N, C-alpha and C positions, 0 to 999 in steps of 0.2 A: 739753777740759781745764777748762772752766768748771764750777765746783761750785755747788750750790744753797746759798745762805746762809739759815740759819734766820730766820724772821720776827722773832723776838725780837732777834736780833743786828742785823738790818736796822733795826729800830726804835731800838735803842740807838745805832747809827751815825748815824741822822738826828738824834737828840737831841744827841749829842756834837758833831756838825758845827755845830749851832746854839749851841754853847758850854756845854752841860750837862755840868759836871764829874762829877756823880754818875753819869750814863750812861756817861761814859768810864771812870770807876772800876769800874763793873760789867763793862765790856768787858775791862779789865785783869785784874780778879779771875777772870774766866772762863778766861783762858789763861796767867796768870802762872806757875803751877806747872810747866806743860809747857814754857814758854819757858825758864825758869831751869834745868830739868833738862837740856834739850837743850844749852843753852849751856854748862853746867858740863861735860857729857860731851864736848863739843867741845874745850874748852880745858883741862880738868883743874885749874882754879884757881878756887876758890870766890869769892874777891874779884873777880877779873877777870870772872867770869860775872855776878856781881851788878851790877858797874859797867856792863857791856855791856847787860844787860837794862834797867837803870834808864835809861840813855841811849837805848835803843831805844824805850821807852815815851814818853820826853820827845819824841823826834823824831817819833814817830807822832802825838802830840797836836798838835804844831806843823804837821805836814803832813797832818793828817786831812782838810782840805777837798780835797786833791788825790787822796785814796785812791779808787781805782775799785773798787767793791764787786763784783768779778767772782769773787773767792775770799774765803774767811773772813778776818776781821780777824787771827786768829792767824797765818795764813800770811805775811801782810805783816810782822808783828812778828818772826816767826822770821827772815825774810830780813834785816831790819835788825839784829837781835841777832847773827845768825851773822856778818854782814859786820863788825860792830864787834868781835866777839871775835877774828875772824881778823886784822883790822888790828892789834889789840893784841898778838896773838901774834907777828906779824911784827916789831913794834917791840921785843919782848922774847923772842927765841928761846931764850935761856938759862934762862928761867924754869922752875923745877922744879914737879913736881906738888904740889898742895895736901896738907898733912899732916893735915888734918882728916878724921877717919873719916867714912865714909858715914853719913848720918843713919839709914838703914834698919838699919844694924848696931847703932847705939846704942839703938834702940828695941826690939831683940829681946832681951827679958828672959829668954827660955827657953833661949837658947844658953849652953852652958857656956863658960868662958874660952878653952879650947883651940879649940873650934868657932868662936867669935867671932874669934879671932886668925887662924885659917885662912881664914875668910870674908873678913876684911879683907885678908889677903895676896893672896888670889885677886882681889878687887875692885881692889886696887892694881896687880896684874899686868895685868889687862885694861885699866885706865885708861892705864897706861904704853904698852901695845901700841897702843891706839887713838890716843894722842898721837903715836906714832911714824909713823903713816900720813901720806902726803902730804895736804895740806889739802883738795884736791879730793875725794879718796876718803874722807877722814875726815868731811867735811861730809855726804856722801850717806849713809854708814853711820850716823852719829849721828841724822840725821833719820829714817831708816828704823827703826833698832832701838830708839832711845830716845825719838824723837818719834812713832813709830808712824804715820808718814805713808805714803801710797801713792806709787807711782812718779809718778803724775800730779801729786800734791801737791808732791813733792820737785822735780819739773821746774818747777813754778810758783814755788816758793820760791827756787830757785837760778837760775832763768831759763836752763835748759839743756834740750835735747831729752830725751825719755823714754829713748831708746836710749842716750844718754850716762849717764843715771842708772843704767840696768841694767848697763852696762859698768863704771862706777866702783864700783858696789856689789859686783859679782862680783870685781873686783880687790881691793877693800878686805877682803872676807871671806876670800879666799885668802891675802892678805898677813898678815892678822890670825892666821889659822890657823898660818901658818909661824912667826910671831913667838912665839905662845903655845906651840907645840910646842918651840921652841928654849928658851924660858924654863922650861918644865916639865922638860925634860931637864936643864938646868943646876941647877934646884932639887932634883931627885931625886939628882943627883950630890953636891950639897952636903950633903944630909941623909942620905945613905946610909951 
């Protein structure tokens, strides 16, 4: 389950452990976009995701001397950010989905208004369905589908056996399929 860490990352980790903030900044910049994307998909709230990721990088900086370089730095930060986001969601279970459109939809200048609206509706439906999953299944699904992590990497990030990752991912995909089928059926009835 141990992964090879790129030499450049290893060098940056050594420098950062010695107090080099620029080296730490480079480590952060290398994984920030992926960590924020996964955290947002996990919780569905842009502000909560940004807060969790910011706190995760602060905690990682403080605990950097204790970090064991057996896996990439990003996996360690994923784990911290995911835990912080889940903790925040537990404290605010009534929190609704973020109303801000997905940035990818805003940047698509070629889409006509109807297509853009339908894409946003579909993205919102998927995000709501993902948010409806139990947190254990949601975490595995988000890390796999949005974080593009392997089973071994997810196992490492969440500190669970690979078999549990596969089981939870299978459950999450099946449950997501059921939720989306139901939502699609209701949407077709509404617009028919």
